[in-house]
C-alpha positions in Angstrom: -166.5 66.6 20.5 -169.8 66.5 22.4 -172.2 63.7 21.6 -175.0 66.0 20.4 -172.9 68.5 18.6 -174.0 69.5 15.1 -171.5 69.5 12.3 -173.8 70.7 9.5 -177.4 72.1 9.8 -179.7 73.1 7.0 -182.8 75.0 8.2 -185.7 75.8 6.0 -189.0 77.0 7.5 -191.7 74.4 7.6 -189.6 71.6 6.3 -187.9 68.7 8.2 -184.4 69.7 9.1 -181.6 67.4 8.2 -179.0 67.3 11.0 -175.8 65.4 10.6 -174.3 64.4 14.0 -170.6 64.0 14.5 -170.8 60.2 14.6 -171.9 60.2 10.9 -175.5 59.1 11.6 -178.2 61.3 10.0 -181.2 62.2 12.2 -184.3 64.1 11.2 -185.2 66.8 13.6 -188.1 69.2 13.5 -189.0 72.2 15.6 -192.0 71.7 17.8 -194.6 74.3 16.9 -195.0 76.9 19.7 -191.8 75.8 21.5 -189.1 77.9 20.0 -185.7 76.2 19.9 -187.0 72.8 21.1 -186.2 69.9 18.8 -188.4 66.8 18.3 -186.7 63.7 16.9 -188.5 61.1 14.7 -188.8 57.6 16.3 -185.7 55.4 16.2 -185.7 52.3 14.1 -186.5 50.0 17.0 -189.4 52.1 18.2 -190.7 52.1 14.6 -190.5 48.4 14.6 -192.5 48.3 17.8 -195.1 50.5 16.2 -195.2 48.2 13.2 -195.5 45.1 15.3 -198.3 46.6 17.5 -200.1 47.7 14.3 -199.8 44.2 12.9 -201.1 42.6 16.1 -204.1 45.1 16.2 -204.9 44.3 12.5 -204.6 40.5 13.2 -207.0 40.8 16.1 -209.4 43.0 14.2 -209.5 40.6 11.2 -209.8 37.6 13.5 -212.7 38.8 15.6 -214.7 40.8 13.0 -216.0 39.4 9.7 -215.3 41.9 6.8 -218.3 40.6 4.8 -220.9 42.4 6.9 -219.0 44.8 9.1 -219.0 48.6 8.8 -215.3 48.7 10.0 -214.2 47.3 6.6 -214.9 49.5 3.6 -216.1 47.9 0.3 -213.8 48.0 -2.7 -214.1 51.5 -4.4 -213.2 50.1 -7.8 -216.0 47.5 -7.6 -218.4 50.1 -6.2 -217.8 52.5 -9.2 -217.3 50.1 -12.1 -218.9 46.8 -11.0 -215.7 45.0 -12.0 -213.5 43.1 -9.6 -210.0 44.5 -8.9 -207.1 42.2 -8.0 -207.6 42.9 -4.3 -211.4 42.2 -4.2 -212.1 39.6 -1.6 -208.7 40.0 0.1 -210.2 41.1 3.4 -212.6 38.1 3.5 -209.7 35.8 2.4 -207.5 37.0 5.2 -210.3 36.5 7.8 -210.9 33.0 6.5 -207.2 32.3 6.5 -206.9 33.4 10.2 -209.6 30.9 11.0 -207.8 28.1 9.2 -210.1 27.9 6.1 -207.5 27.8 3.4 -209.8 26.6 0.6 -212.5 29.2 1.4 -209.7 31.8 1.5 -208.5 30.8 -1.9 -212.1 31.0 -3.1 -212.4 34.6 -2.0 -209.0 35.7 -3.6 -206.6 33.1 -5.0 -204.0 35.7 -5.8 -203.9 36.9 -2.2 -203.4 33.3 -0.9 -200.6 32.6 -3.5 -198.8 35.9 -2.8 -199.1 35.8 1.0 -195.8 33.9 1.4 -194.0 36.7 -0.6 -195.8 39.4 1.4 -194.7 37.7 4.7 -191.1 37.3 3.4 -190.9 41.0 2.5 -192.3 41.9 6.0 -189.8 39.7 7.8 -187.0 40.9 5.7 -187.7 44.5 6.7 -188.0 43.4 10.4 -184.7 41.7 10.1 -183.1 44.8 8.7 -184.5 46.9 11.5 -183.7 44.6 14.4 -180.2 43.4 13.3 -179.3 46.7 11.5 -178.3 44.8 8.4 -177.6 46.9 5.3 -178.0 45.0 2.1 -175.9 47.0 -0.2 -175.7 44.2 -2.7 -179.5 43.9 -2.8 -179.6 40.2 -2.8 -183.3 40.2 -2.2 -185.6 39.0 -5.0 -187.7 42.1 -4.4 -185.1 44.3 -6.0 -185.0 42.3 -9.2 -186.5 43.9 -12.3 -187.5 40.5 -13.6 -189.4 39.8 -10.4 -191.2 43.1 -10.4 -192.3 42.7 -14.0 -193.4 39.1 -13.3 -195.5 40.2 -10.4 -197.1 43.0 -12.5 -197.9 40.6 -15.3 -199.5 38.1 -12.9 -201.6 40.8 -11.2 -202.8 42.3 -14.5 -203.6 38.9 -15.9 -205.5 37.9 -12.7 -207.4 41.2 -12.9 -208.5 40.6 -16.5 -209.3 36.9 -16.1 -211.4 37.2 -12.9 -213.8 39.5 -14.8 -214.5 37.1 -17.6 -217.8 35.4 -16.9 -217.0 31.9 -18.4 -217.0 28.6 -16.5 -213.4 28.0 -15.4 -212.6 31.7 -15.0 -215.6 32.7 -13.0 -214.1 30.8 -10.1 -211.6 33.6 -9.8 -214.3 36.1 -8.8 -214.9 36.5 -5.1 
């Protein structure tokens, strides 16, 4: 059987076409507008990883060289702008900028939750990179991120942080950015 031969093909106008190749891999193909009969494939996993890493590097450089506190590149928090209350993410951009410059305490002063959750965010990012690079399929879902208990715990911590950082009393006002 030829390498590009199609076993099954579902075509719906204007929708991504699901093409199953003979080797069992599923590819998403779409017709290029204006070019009848030509197919365009979505990027492979490795090229998606390259795009993700390039985007991460660009964001790191952007946050390193530009201060979010007074720069027009970084938008203000829409929740704070509308309500005047701090959301759980308020101060995260300034915290990330301070963290990139090695100011851990200043970063924690901007957003303590961001600093505490950063190891989990990095762990999730590197786990996805590991899956893309080494083509690992975790069918058993051993990761803590798939646990219901973990998801509920994170939700409770975020909601509690959200409420507590908006209470203007002495120990709790330190949570505001």
